[in-house]
N, C-alpha and C positions, 0 to 999 in steps of 0.2 A: 168529512165531504168525500163523495165517489171522485176517484180521477174524471171519468167521462164526463161531472157538473164541472169539473174544474175548468178540463177545454173547452166543453162547450161556454162557459162565461168570459171566454178567453178569446173566443169567435174562432174556434180551431174546427168544431168540428162542422159548423155554419159554410166554414171554409173550403174543405173537403167535400161538402156535397155542392158545392154550384161547381166544382173542379169534376167533380166525379158525375154531373148530370142528377145528381136525385137527389131528397129532399130531405129538409136536418132527421126530421123521426127515420126515415133508413139510416140518416149516418149516424144518426144514436144508438140505436137500434144495434149496429152491424158492430160499432165502439165498444159497447155492451157487452157483449159474444167476443170479440177479440181482443179484448185487453188486459184479462185476466193472463192468457197463455202468454202474453207479451210480459209482464210482471212476474210472471211463472218464471221467463227464460233469463232475466235481469236479475232475479233472486238464484238464479242456477250458476252465473257466473259472479255474484259477489260469491257464494261456497270457491268457486274453484277459481279465486283469485290470491294468490299464495299471502297476500297485506288484505283479503277483507273483501270490505265496501270499500275501503279507500283506495282498491286498486280497482273499483267500479270506478270511482271517482275520476281515475286518472283516463279508463277504458272510454267514459262517458265524452271528453276532450278529448280522443283520438279521435272519435268517428264524427267529432262536427261539437260539441258542446251545443251550447244555446241554440246557437244557429240553426240548429235541425228543427227548431220549433217555432226560427222565424222565418225559413222557408215559404212550411205550410202555411202560414196567416199573410205570409207577402202577397202581394198580387200579380205578382209572377207566376206562371205555371210550377205545381212542385216536381224538383228534379230528384226523383225516388231512385235512383241508385243508390244516395248515402241512404236511405232507408232500408233497401236490400243490405247494404252492408253489415245495418243492426240486425237483422234478421239474420243473415248468415253466421252471426259474433254470437247472437245471443239462442238460435236455435241449430244450428250447426249446418244445415242440412236446406233445402227446397223441398227436398219430401215432408218434413214435419211443417215446411210452412205451406203448405198444400194442405195438411191433413188438419193442420187446425184452421185453415180456412173451411175446412167441407164441416169439420163438428160445427165450427160457428155459422154455418148455414142452417144445420140441423134445428142449430137451437134457434135460430133470429127468422128464417126464413128467406134470408135474401139468397144471391142467388151466390153460389161460391166464385165467380168468376167474380163480379162486383168486389167479393169478399178479400179476395186475393189485390185487386186495387186500393184497396183500403186498409192493406196490414201493413205495408212499407211506411205509409202516410203516420200511420199510428205511432207506430214504432220511435217516428222521427218525432211525432209529438213528446210523446212520451220521453224519450231520451231527451228531446232536446226542454222539458218543463222542469225533468232533475239534477239536469246539469246549470239550470238557472238559478234555480231553488238553493246549491250547493255555488255556485259563483263558478262554475266551473268554462274557462275559457278552451276552445278551441286548443289542442298539442298542450295547455296546462296540466301540470303535477299538481294537483292539491293536496298538501302537507298534513295537514291533521282537520281537512275537515271529514273523515271517514265515519264517525260516530253521528253525525250528525246525516248525512247522506243515510246509512244505516235505520237513521231513526224515519227517516224519509220513507225508504223501501217500504219499512215495518207498515207503514201508516194509510202508504198508496196499497197495502198488500192486506188492510182491513184494522186497521189501528191494535196490529201485534206486537207485545213485549213493549211494555210502556217505560221500558229503562229501568226495572225491579231490578233484572238477572243482575250479578254479581260474580259472574263468572269473569275470567282472564281471557275474553275473547278480545282481539281486537279492537273492539266499542264497545261502551256498556251496552246490556242489554241486547248483544247483535247475537247472540247464542240465541236467546228466547227469540229472534225475531227471525231468525236462519232456522229453526225448526221443524225438521221435516219428518217428526218420527208420530203421526198420526195423533195428536192431540187436541181434534175438533177445527184444526187450522184450514181453512176451505179451500186455500191451495192446495194442498194436498190431494183434491179432486181434480181440479185445475187440472194438473199437473200430468195425470192418469186420464185425463178427456186428451192434453197435446198429446197422448201417447208416450210409446216405451221410449223412442229417441230420446224423448229429455229426460228418461230418468238418469 
């Protein structure tokens, strides 16, 4: 199942649509165009962590863990400052966020200013969802959840690397899940789309 479908089932896209004053179809269209770059950013973070996806689990906790998703789903207006922190962590600069929004606008036909508002909310939902799936609480340091998070991230990226790799990576199958050598993984194209700052 696509992450956009998961977020729609959880009510995330509906909450975002209500908060931004757009239709659910517009929210879904924006999410479909933006989420690949967000997942690409998390993949880059996993590669940058000295302990691989296990380090990513710790990072998710520091960013707010599962509460990030709860904030978007809640009845109060979303405080997107945490979403902007997530974006800063995975993209590195506001320029990349702007470029991602522009590319998503070209794909979806939605206004770039609307997509810029969606971006931090979607980043919170994706980060919060991954954290909840792994039982990562705010500021928690997960001990042995690396393999599970790697599998989750791989699955969200399109069901890559079903744990069959036998390399000595930090988690079984992690090397294949985080492979970016042009082997048909659609994320390579996504990262190209997201701009050279993500390389």
